[in-house]
C-alpha positions as CSV (number, residue, x, y, z in Angstrom):
1,M,0.0,0.0,0.0
2,T,2.8,2.5,0.9
3,A,4.3,2.2,-2.6
4,F,1.0,3.2,-4.1
5,V,-0.1,5.9,-1.6
6,V,3.2,7.8,-1.2
7,P,3.5,8.9,-4.8
8,L,-0.2,10.0,-4.8
9,V,0.3,12.0,-1.6
10,L,3.4,13.7,-3.0
11,L,1.6,14.4,-6.3
12,A,-1.5,15.8,-4.7
13,N,0.4,17.8,-2.1
14,G,2.9,19.0,-4.7
15,L,0.2,20.2,-7.1
16,A,-1.6,22.0,-4.3
17,A,1.5,23.6,-2.9
18,G,2.8,24.4,-6.4
19,T,-0.5,26.1,-7.4
20,L,-0.5,28.2,-4.3
21,V,3.2,29.2,-4.8
22,G,2.4,30.1,-8.4
23,T,-0.5,32.2,-7.1
24,Q,1.8,34.0,-4.7
25,L,4.5,34.6,-7.4
26,G,2.2,35.6,-10.3
27,G,-1.5,35.7,-9.7
28,W,-1.6,37.6,-6.5
29,P,0.9,40.4,-7.5
30,L,-1.2,40.9,-10.7
31,L,-4.5,41.1,-8.8
32,A,-3.1,43.4,-6.1
33,S,-1.8,45.8,-8.8
34,L,-5.0,46.2,-10.8
35,P,-7.6,48.9,-10.5
36,P,-10.8,47.7,-8.9
37,Q,-12.8,47.1,-12.1
38,R,-10.0,45.1,-13.7
39,Y,-9.4,43.3,-10.4
40,V,-13.0,42.1,-10.2
41,H,-12.9,40.8,-13.7
42,A,-9.5,39.1,-13.3
43,H,-10.3,37.6,-9.9
44,A,-13.6,36.1,-11.2
45,F,-11.6,34.5,-14.0
46,F,-8.9,33.1,-11.7
47,A,-11.3,31.9,-9.0
48,T,-13.3,29.6,-11.3
49,R,-10.2,27.8,-12.5
50,Y,-9.3,26.2,-9.2
51,D,-12.5,24.3,-8.3
52,P,-12.6,21.3,-7.9
53,F,-8.8,21.0,-8.5
54,M,-7.6,22.4,-5.2
55,P,-10.1,20.7,-3.0
56,V,-9.4,17.3,-4.6
57,C,-5.6,17.8,-4.1
58,F,-6.0,18.8,-0.5
59,L,-8.5,16.0,0.3
60,G,-6.2,13.5,-1.5
61,T,-3.3,14.6,0.5
62,V,-5.1,14.4,3.9
63,L,-6.6,10.9,3.1
64,G,-3.2,9.6,1.9
65,D,-1.4,11.0,4.9
66,V,-3.9,9.5,7.3
67,L,-3.4,6.1,5.7
68,L,0.4,6.5,5.8
69,A,0.4,7.7,9.4
70,A,-1.7,4.8,10.5
71,G,0.1,2.3,8.2
72,A,3.1,0.0,8.4
73,A,5.7,2.6,7.9
74,P,8.6,3.1,10.4
75,P,7.5,5.3,13.4
76,A,9.5,8.4,12.3
77,A,7.9,8.3,8.8
78,R,4.4,7.8,10.3
79,W,5.1,10.8,12.5
80,A,6.1,13.0,9.5
81,F,3.0,11.9,7.5
82,G,0.9,12.6,10.6
83,V,2.3,16.1,11.0
84,S,1.2,16.9,7.5
85,V,-2.5,16.2,8.2
86,P,-3.2,19.2,10.5
87,L,-1.2,21.4,8.2
88,V,-3.3,20.5,5.1
89,L,-6.5,20.6,7.2
90,A,-5.6,24.1,8.3
91,A,-5.0,25.1,4.7
92,M,-8.4,23.6,3.7
93,I,-10.2,25.5,6.6
94,I,-8.6,28.8,5.5
95,S,-9.7,28.1,1.9
96,V,-13.3,27.3,2.9
97,T,-13.8,30.0,5.5
98,R,-11.7,32.9,4.2
99,N,-10.8,32.6,0.5
100,V,-13.8,30.9,-1.0
101,P,-16.3,33.4,0.4
102,V,-14.3,36.3,-1.1
103,N,-14.1,34.4,-4.4
104,R,-17.9,33.9,-4.4
105,W,-18.6,37.5,-3.4
106,V,-16.3,38.9,-6.1
107,R,-18.0,36.7,-8.8
108,T,-21.3,38.4,-8.0
109,L,-19.9,41.9,-8.7
110,D,-20.3,43.7,-12.0
111,P,-16.9,45.2,-12.8
112,E,-18.7,48.1,-14.6
113,A,-21.0,48.8,-11.6
114,L,-19.0,48.2,-8.4
115,P,-20.7,49.0,-5.1
116,P,-20.0,52.6,-3.9
117,D,-18.3,51.3,-0.8
118,F,-16.0,48.9,-2.7
119,A,-12.9,50.7,-1.7
120,A,-13.8,50.2,1.9
121,R,-14.7,46.6,1.3
122,D,-11.9,45.7,-1.1
123,P,-11.0,42.1,-0.1
124,R,-7.5,42.1,-1.6
125,P,-5.4,42.7,1.5
126,R,-7.4,40.2,3.6
127,W,-7.5,37.6,0.8
128,G,-3.8,38.0,0.2
129,R,-2.9,37.4,3.9
130,W,-5.0,34.3,4.0
131,N,-3.6,33.0,0.7
132,R,0.0,33.5,2.0
133,A,-1.0,31.5,5.1
134,R,-2.5,28.6,3.2
135,C,0.5,28.6,0.8
136,A,2.9,28.4,3.8
137,L,0.9,25.5,5.3
138,A,0.7,23.6,2.0
139,V,4.5,24.0,1.4
140,T,5.3,23.0,5.0
141,A,3.1,19.9,4.6
142,L,4.9,19.0,1.4
143,L,8.2,19.3,3.2
144,T,7.0,17.0,5.9
145,N,5.7,14.5,3.3
146,C,9.1,14.6,1.6
147,L,10.7,14.0,5.0
148,G,8.4,11.1,5.6
149,T,9.2,9.7,2.2
150,G,12.9,10.0,2.8
151,L,12.5,8.1,6.1
152,L,10.9,5.2,4.3
153,L,14.1,4.6,2.3
């Protein structure tokens, strides 16, 4: 089982972490630099591209890590895979409670008729902070999964 699950965990976690790092390096700086109307248009475009990809990657990582942490691996490897579980769960919770609601709200906006109080409600600073947090969590989980994989060798 380990020989089958480990590559899937590394793939799922690597794709999730890589997507979030890519967002931090390219997507987020672009969104942060745009005027409000262009931001709303671009954010709505980006936000629809990541569902259901990211949830599947996060869920696959958690399920695989739970199997590996409970499996027949050496204790140190089980510990490393187990450490990844709360990291990815925290990234998932941030996604569902912080980033997804912003994504949904922005998709309801008409870029040509933004609410008069949009400047006061501009979600970019808040969304950016939470995105950095979930990126750090996903990358840290990937590092612990790599450590666990190394301990299997």
